[in-house]
C-alpha positions in Angstrom: -0.2 0.0 0.3 2.9 2.4 0.9 4.3 1.9 -2.8 0.8 2.2 -4.2 0.4 5.8 -2.4 4.0 6.9 -3.3 3.7 5.9 -6.9 0.6 7.7 -7.4 1.1 10.3 -5.1 4.3 11.4 -7.1 2.6 11.2 -10.2 -0.4 13.5 -8.8 2.5 16.2 -7.9 4.2 16.0 -11.5 0.6 16.7 -12.9 -0.3 19.1 -10.5 3.3 20.9 -11.1 2.6 20.9 -15.1 -0.7 21.9 -14.5 0.5 25.3 -12.6 3.2 25.9 -15.2 1.1 25.9 -17.9 -1.6 28.2 -15.7 1.3 30.5 -15.5 2.2 31.1 -18.8 -1.7 31.3 -19.8 -2.1 34.0 -17.1 0.5 36.1 -18.9 -0.9 35.8 -22.6 -2.7 38.7 -24.1 -6.1 36.8 -24.1 -6.1 36.4 -20.5 -5.5 39.9 -20.1 -8.2 41.1 -22.3 -10.9 38.4 -20.6 -9.8 39.7 -17.5 -10.1 43.2 -18.2 -13.5 42.6 -20.0 -14.8 40.6 -16.8 -13.6 43.9 -14.8 -15.6 46.0 -17.3 -18.8 44.1 -17.1 -18.6 44.3 -12.8 -17.9 48.2 -13.2 -21.0 48.8 -15.4 -23.4 46.8 -12.9 -22.8 49.5 -10.5 -25.1 52.9 -10.8 -22.7 55.7 -11.5 -25.6 58.0 -10.6 -26.7 56.4 -7.3 -30.0 55.0 -6.3 -32.9 56.6 -8.1 -34.9 58.9 -6.1 -38.2 56.8 -7.2 -38.3 53.3 -8.0 -39.6 52.8 -11.1 -42.4 50.1 -11.1 -44.6 50.8 -14.3 -43.0 50.9 -17.6 -44.6 52.2 -20.7 -43.4 51.1 -24.0 -44.4 53.3 -27.2 -44.3 51.4 -30.4 -45.3 47.4 -30.6 -42.5 46.7 -33.0 -39.7 44.5 -32.9 -37.5 46.7 -30.8 -40.9 47.6 -28.5 -41.8 44.0 -27.8 -38.2 43.0 -26.8 -38.2 46.0 -24.3 -41.6 44.7 -22.9 -40.3 41.4 -22.7 -37.2 41.7 -21.0 -39.1 44.2 -18.8 -42.0 42.0 -17.8 -39.5 38.8 -17.5 -38.0 40.9 -14.4 -41.4 42.0 -12.6 -41.9 45.3 -13.9 -45.5 46.3 -15.1 -45.3 46.9 -18.8 -47.9 49.2 -20.9 -47.1 48.2 -24.2 -48.7 50.9 -26.8 -49.4 51.0 -30.6 -52.0 53.1 -32.8 -54.2 50.5 -33.1 -55.1 46.8 -32.2 -53.9 45.0 -35.3 -50.3 46.8 -34.9 -50.5 45.7 -30.8 -51.2 42.6 -32.0 -48.9 41.8 -34.9 -46.1 39.5 -35.6 -43.9 41.7 -33.8 -46.0 42.6 -31.0 -47.8 40.8 -28.4 -47.7 37.7 -30.6 -43.7 38.0 -30.8 -43.7 38.0 -27.0 -46.0 35.1 -27.1 -43.7 32.9 -29.4 -40.6 34.0 -27.3 -42.2 32.6 -24.0 -43.5 29.6 -25.9 -40.1 28.6 -27.2 -38.4 29.7 -23.9 -41.0 27.3 -22.1 -40.7 24.5 -24.6 -36.8 24.7 -23.9 -37.4 24.9 -20.1 -35.8 28.2 -19.8 -38.7 29.2 -17.9 -41.6 27.4 -15.9 -45.2 27.6 -16.8 -45.5 29.8 -13.9 -43.1 32.5 -14.9 -44.4 32.3 -18.4 -47.9 33.3 -17.2 -46.3 35.6 -14.8 -44.6 37.6 -17.2 -47.4 37.6 -19.7 -49.8 39.2 -17.0 -47.3 41.9 -16.2 -48.0 43.3 -20.1 -51.0 45.4 -20.9 -51.6 46.3 -24.3 -53.2 49.8 -25.1 -53.9 51.4 -28.1 -54.9 55.0 -29.7 -58.1 53.7 -30.4 -59.3 54.1 -26.8 -58.5 57.0 -24.3 -58.4 54.6 -21.7 -54.8 54.4 -22.4 -54.4 58.0 -20.8 -55.4 56.4 -17.5 -53.1 53.8 -17.3 -50.0 56.5 -18.4 -51.0 58.4 -15.1 -49.4 55.6 -13.1 -46.4 55.4 -15.1 -42.8 56.0 -14.0 -40.9 55.6 -17.2 -42.0 55.9 -20.7 -39.5 54.1 -23.4 -40.5 55.0 -26.8 -39.5 52.8 -29.7 -41.0 54.5 -32.8 -39.4 55.2 -36.2 -36.4 57.2 -36.4 -38.5 60.6 -37.4 -37.7 63.5 -35.1 -41.1 64.9 -35.8 -42.8 61.7 -34.7 -40.9 61.7 -31.7 -42.0 65.1 -30.6 -45.5 64.4 -31.5 -45.5 61.1 -29.1 -43.5 62.9 -26.3 -46.1 65.5 -26.4 -49.0 63.3 -26.0 -47.3 61.3 -23.4 -46.2 64.3 -21.2 -49.7 65.4 -21.3 -50.8 62.3 -19.7 -47.8 61.3 -17.1 -47.1 62.3 -14.0 -44.3 64.9 -13.8 -41.5 62.8 -12.0 -42.0 60.1 -15.1 -38.9 59.6 -17.0 -39.1 59.7 -21.3 -36.5 57.6 -22.7 -35.8 57.3 -26.2 -34.6 54.4 -28.2 -33.1 56.5 -31.0 -30.3 54.5 -32.5 -28.8 58.0 -33.9 -30.9 61.2 -33.3 -29.2 63.4 -30.8 -31.1 63.4 -27.4 -30.9 67.0 -27.0 -32.7 67.5 -30.3 -35.4 65.2 -28.7 -35.5 67.3 -25.6 -35.9 70.7 -27.3 -39.5 70.1 -27.6 -40.2 68.6 -24.0 -42.0 70.4 -21.1 -39.6 68.3 -19.0 -36.3 68.2 -20.5 -34.6 67.5 -17.6 -36.8 63.8 -17.6 -35.6 63.3 -20.9 -32.8 60.8 -21.3 -31.7 58.5 -24.3 -31.7 54.3 -23.6 -30.4 52.9 -26.7 -31.0 48.9 -26.8 -29.7 46.4 -29.5 -31.9 44.1 -31.6 -32.8 41.5 -30.7 -33.5 43.0 -27.2 -33.9 39.9 -25.4 -30.6 38.6 -26.6 -28.2 41.4 -26.9 -26.8 42.6 -23.1 -25.5 46.0 -24.1 -27.7 49.2 -23.1 -26.5 52.8 -23.7 -27.7 55.3 -21.7 -27.5 58.8 -23.3 -28.0 62.0 -20.7 -28.2 65.2 -22.6 -26.6 68.3 -21.1 -29.9 69.2 -19.4 -30.8 65.5 -18.0 -31.1 65.4 -14.5 -29.2 63.1 -12.2 -32.3 61.8 -11.2 -33.4 60.4 -14.7 -30.1 59.3 -15.4 -29.8 57.0 -12.4 -33.6 55.7 -13.3 -32.4 54.7 -16.4 -29.8 53.0 -15.4 -31.6 51.2 -12.6 -34.0 49.8 -15.2 -31.4 48.7 -17.4 -30.1 47.0 -14.5 -33.1 45.3 -13.4 -33.7 44.3 -17.3 -30.5 42.3 -17.1 -28.5 44.7 -19.2 -25.1 45.9 -19.3 -25.6 49.4 -19.2 -22.8 52.0 -20.3 -23.0 56.0 -20.0 -22.0 57.3 -23.2 -22.4 61.5 -24.7 -25.2 62.6 -26.8 -23.3 62.8 -30.0 -24.4 61.6 -33.5 -24.2 57.6 -33.3 -23.6 57.7 -29.5 -20.8 55.2 -29.3 -21.5 51.5 -31.0 -23.1 52.9 -34.0 -20.3 55.3 -34.5 -18.1 52.5 -34.5 -20.2 50.5 -36.5 -21.1 52.9 -39.1 -17.4 53.0 -40.7 -17.2 49.0 -40.4 -20.2 48.5 -42.5 -18.8 51.1 -44.6 -15.4 49.3 -45.2 -17.6 46.5 -45.9 -19.0 48.2 -49.1 -15.4 49.1 -50.1 -14.1 45.9 -49.7 -16.8 44.5 -52.3 -15.8 47.6 -54.5 -12.2 45.7 -54.2 -13.3 42.5 -55.4 -14.4 41.0 -52.1 -17.2 38.2 -52.7 -20.4 38.5 -50.1 -20.1 35.4 -48.8 -16.2 35.3 -48.4 -16.6 38.5 -46.3 -18.8 37.0 -43.6 -16.6 33.6 -43.5 -13.3 35.8 -43.2 -14.7 37.9 -40.4 -16.6 34.9 -38.7 -13.2 32.8 -38.7 -11.3 35.7 -37.2 -13.9 35.1 -34.1 -16.7 37.6 -34.8 -20.1 35.6 -34.2 -21.7 37.2 -37.4 -20.1 38.5 -40.5 -20.6 42.3 -41.7 -22.9 41.0 -44.4 -25.2 39.1 -42.4 -25.1 42.1 -39.7 -26.5 44.4 -41.9 -29.3 42.1 -43.0 -30.1 41.8 -39.1 -29.7 45.5 -38.5 -32.2 46.2 -41.7 -30.8 48.1 -44.7 -33.0 51.1 -44.3 -31.5 51.6 -40.8 -28.1 51.0 -41.6 -28.4 53.3 -44.5 -30.4 56.0 -42.6 -27.4 55.6 -39.7 -24.8 56.3 -42.8 -26.2 59.3 -44.0 -26.7 60.9 -40.4 -23.5 60.3 -39.4 -21.9 61.2 -42.6 -23.7 64.9 -42.6 -23.2 65.0 -38.9 -19.6 65.0 -37.9 -18.0 61.6 -39.2 -17.8 62.8 -42.9 -15.2 61.0 -45.1 -15.1 58.2 -42.2 -18.5 57.4 -43.4 -18.1 57.6 -47.1 -14.4 56.5 -47.5 -13.7 59.6 -49.8 -14.4 57.4 -53.1 -16.6 57.6 -55.6 -18.4 53.9 -55.4 -21.5 55.7 -54.3 -24.0 54.1 -52.0 -24.9 50.4 -52.4 -27.0 50.4 -49.4 -29.3 53.0 -51.0 -29.9 51.1 -54.1 -30.9 47.9 -51.9 -33.4 50.1 -50.2 -34.6 51.3 -53.4 -35.1 47.7 -54.5 -37.1 46.7 -51.4 -34.3 44.6 -50.0 -34.2 45.8 -46.7 -32.9 42.6 -45.1 -34.1 39.5 -42.8 -37.4 41.7 -41.8 -38.5 41.9 -45.7 -36.9 38.3 -46.3 -34.6 39.4 -48.7 -31.3 41.9 -48.5 -27.9 40.6 -49.1 -29.2 37.1 -48.5 -32.6 35.5 -49.3 -34.2 34.2 -46.1 -37.1 31.5 -45.8 -39.5 30.2 -43.1 -38.1 27.8 -40.9 -39.7 25.6 -37.8 -40.9 27.7 -35.2 -41.7 30.7 -37.3 -37.8 31.5 -37.4 -36.2 32.6 -40.7 -33.2 30.9 -42.4 -30.6 32.0 -45.1 -31.2 30.4 -48.5 -28.6 31.6 -50.3 -27.3 35.0 -51.8 -29.7 37.5 -53.2 -29.2 37.0 -57.0 -31.1 40.7 -57.5 -28.5 42.3 -55.2 -25.4 40.2 -56.4 -26.3 41.6 -59.8 -26.7 45.1 -58.2 -23.7 44.8 -56.3 -21.4 44.1 -59.3 -22.0 47.4 -61.0 -19.8 48.7 -57.7 -16.8 46.8 -58.2 -14.0 49.1 -59.6 -11.2 46.5 -59.3 -10.0 43.1 -58.0 -7.3 43.5 -55.4 -7.0 39.9 -55.0 -6.8 40.6 -51.0 -5.8 38.0 -48.7 -8.1 37.0 -46.0 -5.9 38.9 -43.5 -5.7 42.1 -45.5 -9.7 42.1 -45.8 -10.4 41.2 -42.2 -7.5 44.0 -40.9 -9.3 46.3 -42.9 -12.4 45.9 -41.4 -11.3 45.6 -37.8 -8.9 48.5 -38.3 -12.2 50.7 -38.9 -13.6 49.7 -35.7 -10.6 50.1 -33.7 -9.9 53.3 -35.0 -13.2 55.0 -34.4 -13.3 53.5 -30.6 -9.8 55.5 -30.1 -11.6 58.6 -31.6 -14.5 57.9 -29.2 -12.3 57.5 -26.3 -10.1 60.7 -27.2 -13.6 62.8 -27.9 -14.9 61.9 -24.5 -18.0 59.9 -26.0 -17.3 56.9 -23.4 -15.7 57.5 -19.8 -13.1 55.1 -19.8 -11.6 52.2 -21.9 -13.8 49.5 -19.9 -17.0 51.0 -20.9 -15.6 50.8 -24.7 -14.5 47.5 -24.4 -17.9 46.2 -23.2 -19.8 48.2 -25.6 -18.1 46.8 -28.4 -17.9 43.2 -27.5 -21.6 43.0 -26.2 -23.0 45.7 -28.5 -21.6 44.1 -31.8 -19.9 41.2 -31.2 -16.3 42.7 -31.3 -13.7 39.3 -30.8 -14.4 38.8 -27.1 -11.0 37.0 -26.7 -9.3 40.3 -27.4 -11.0 42.0 -24.6 -12.3 44.5 -27.0 -11.0 47.2 -29.3 -9.0 48.7 -27.2 -6.8 46.0 -25.6 -6.4 44.9 -29.4 -4.1 47.7 -29.8 -2.4 46.9 -26.8 -1.9 43.3 -28.2 -0.2 44.9 -31.2 2.5 46.8 -28.7 1.6 50.5 -29.9 2.3 52.9 -27.8 
């Protein structure tokens, strides 16, 4: 027995020694440093930097029962918040991206045993559908602590719904806009309570995407900002506070990335090849699929808005290729939501959509934008794409769009899936030993 314990004890010690040696090597790698930094960033944004809100938010009203509005309603109801989901009429409220979207998502979670029947029914019971067809919505909104608008990106429309809401809600009610690019100060300009106006930019699909950008404008009160961060945390989000500039942070970085995609198409890189290259480097989705997910109309709106605002040549590339995204919008190829964008989509089980190949109409149209074939290697093409991401992230840190590098890294990884093993765009610079 002594020999047995001695023999296997020595082997165990040798194994532990080898593990310790290899672990110490791993702990010193750039990947380890990046992931530890990302973990620290996640913990940092889970603390409300504005302190506890003056009044607990118990009732959240969501304007617009579209894909974003329904997603916001879902994550709110699942965490016990009372949700008032409002749209213009019953058909819009009950549509495929309204109440039906909620019920389908909860049924899917129930089937996968990600929630119990009690939890599913409890979440459903927390959502109250309202429409403009009945004035009863005003009585319910009189008890709202926060209103999150998720209407289309039109400043006049946002002013219109804000005026109607402010007339029906109590003085303490926070008005949060889910705009993806419009300046919050412009939205607040027509508000009767501008100190209560704040930006809360969610990412699609809301139930899956962890990031939330909270955007106070110059006149936003600390109480409104605290309430926005508090609700985001309760919804299970990772809220980062960003400056009120065009595109905020993630879209400001994402815009040039998508524009570089069209530039690479003009330099002879194929659609499917681009997606595969980027995914091979470690991104969860390629830029072509991402554009289809976001929606061509939204991506094109952000492109035009940022180019006209302050990014200029950083959004257009300075070339003469034109704007392929506008061409796709004109063709009605808006992406996944219309079942055709860069790719064609078909219905699958559970009401989901799956790719069925490159859209031949789009491929034919894009061939007109190919100016040359540079025969780029995979590394050259991907480095060009990631370089635009990294470059813009540095500008954002330099210009005070984000408060610190950790917020920037959390935003990049959880907002658009930037290479998680690098820890974010800024640690990637460190990995290249740029100083």
